[in-house]
C-alpha positions, 0 to 999 in steps of 0.5 A: 500500500506504501509502495502504491502510495509513493507511486501515485505522489512521484506521478503527481509530482511530475505532471505538476509542471506539465499542468502549470505549463499547459495552463500558462499556454491557456493563459497566453493564448487567452491573453493574445485572443485580445488586441489590446493587453492589459499592460497597454491599457494601463500604461497609456492610462497612466500616462494620460492621467500625468500628461495631460491631467487637466482636459477641461472642456471650454478652456485651453487645456482642452486643446492641448489635450486634444493636441498631444491625442492628435500626436501633436507634439505639445507640452502640458500647461503649468499648475496654478503655482508657478510649476514649470511646464513639463515637456510631453512625450513623443506624439507616436505615444498616442495616435500614431500619423503613419496609418492615420489622417488626424484632425483637431476640429474646433467648435463653439456654443452661446450660453448665458451666465451670470455677472452679479445680478445680470445675465450676459450672453458668452461664446464659448470654443472647445476642441475634439479630435478626428482620426480615421484610417489613411487606407479609406476606401470610398466603396467600403461602409464605416465604423466610427468609435466615439468617446469622451476624453474630457474631465473637471480639472480646472475652471470651466465658464458657465459650467461648474465641475468638481477638480477630478483628474478623471483617470476612471472618467475617460482617461482609461476609455480614451486609452482604449480608444487611441489603442484600438484607433493604432491596430485597426488601422493597420489591419491590412485589406480590413472589411471597412473604413474606421474612424475615431472621435474623441469628444469634449462637451459631453458632460455639458451638453454633448457639444462636440458629438453634436458639432460631429453629426453636424459637419462631419457624419457621412451616410457611409457610416453604418454603426456607431460605437460609443464607448464610456467608463470602461474598467468598472464593475460589469461591461454592459453593451446597449444597442437601442430601445428599438428592435433593430437588425443588428441586436441579434448579432452583437448579442452573440458577439458579446455573450462570448466576451462576458458582456452583459446587456443593459436592459431596456427601459422595461423596468424604468417608468419615467423618461429621463432623455428625450431623442428625436422626439422620442422618450427614454428612460435609462442611463445608457443613452445619456451621452453622445450617443444620444447625439447620433440616435437623434439621426438615426443612426444605429448605434451601439453603447459599451460602458461599465458599471453596476446597474443592479445597484443603482443608476451610475454606479461603478461597482466598486468600494466607492464611487469616484468618477467626476470627484476629486477622488478620480485619479490613477492611484483611486481607478488601481485601488478600487478597480485593480482589473480595470486594465483587464477588463478593458483588454477583453473589450478590445477583443470584442470590439475588434471582432465585431469591427473585422467580421464581415457580417456585419454590413449586411445586419447593420440597418437604420435603426428608424426601419424599426421604430415602435413604441420606444419606451413603456412610459405609459405604464407610469401614465396608468399608474399615476391615474391609478394612484389618483384614483385610490386617493379619491376613494380614500378621501370619500371613505374618510369623509364619511366616516367622519360624517357618522362619527361627527355628524353636522347640524341638520340643513337649514333653510332660509325662507322670506317672509313676505307678509312679515315675520308676524305670519310665520312660524317662528319655532320652525328651524327655518332662518326667516328673512322679513322683506323691508316695508316701505314706511308710507306703505305698509300694507299687504302687497297682495292688496293693493 
């Protein structure tokens, strides 16, 4: 028996290294299946937070950040307090010009701001970046990738914001979008053209994406993929409230990468946004994707969070987005696997973007607009509540009347011939007619 146990133990010791080697190979193969590694994501996220910590919309820092992302040699603005200007890294570490045509676009809005007791109109200017593959083929359809790169780091005229480095609140997702642009632009004989837009002004009102729709959106764009706050909680995907042709195709792809479908509005009651005069009742379309849904472009929203708890929850120990705590250090602390999650998303997106069947299933969502949301449920509930309150009020009033009966009703009676001819012992209120003293006679005797 002892000999048998010794033999089994020896075999286990021999097999253990082989098992570990096999596991290492599987993990390596899995990592290789994703277009962008977790290490690449982490390094670039950290770099964005270091190089362009201030990416505030409607400031000069936004232009500086846009130039850096675009691969234009620039320098960071000094911090308040007199710190020296820091030279930035080479442009190739961001968008690569070799395979991409890149431009920094300017847009302006007019807002009303308060100055003391007066309100004045003010023109504000900001910037966003567009990059498209150089081997652009007019005969091919186009996939547009969009994301928000801005944060709230410094003073923003007419739009108040908490100072935030924006590691989770844009840097990590911006890093993915930059890496996707550099990767897809090098694919030989890609089935589609690829365009990448890095927007600012999202939190203030989707201003850059609205400008893009008005001035740059082409008819050949068959799908818009908007990326938002990736790396926290679970990864969700969302297409549209209306049943669109590309839904099932996307669902099948997402299932292979453990992405969750963001629920349509059946679980929500009241609308929180309106797109193309149609009400939406969920968080998924509050960002830049709304600008493209407004012109009925097929869309795919990919975002991170934990929507099983509360709207907008990140799924971590604390929520850090749009707060002073949204630093790279806290991103790693509260979401230590953020880069791995984003790496998985890169596999999903590249798989989708390189699938030749995608063009056959992407059709305009307008072809299938039906009832966008179930907001009628809210109206039914409101009417029901009003009816319940009315019934409750009636029942309460009846009960109080029985317990505290009101005095019997009294009639008002006019004494035509004078009070002396009326029964003064009755409960009636008798009102005597005013008579003319000079003609104090019975009016019926006249």
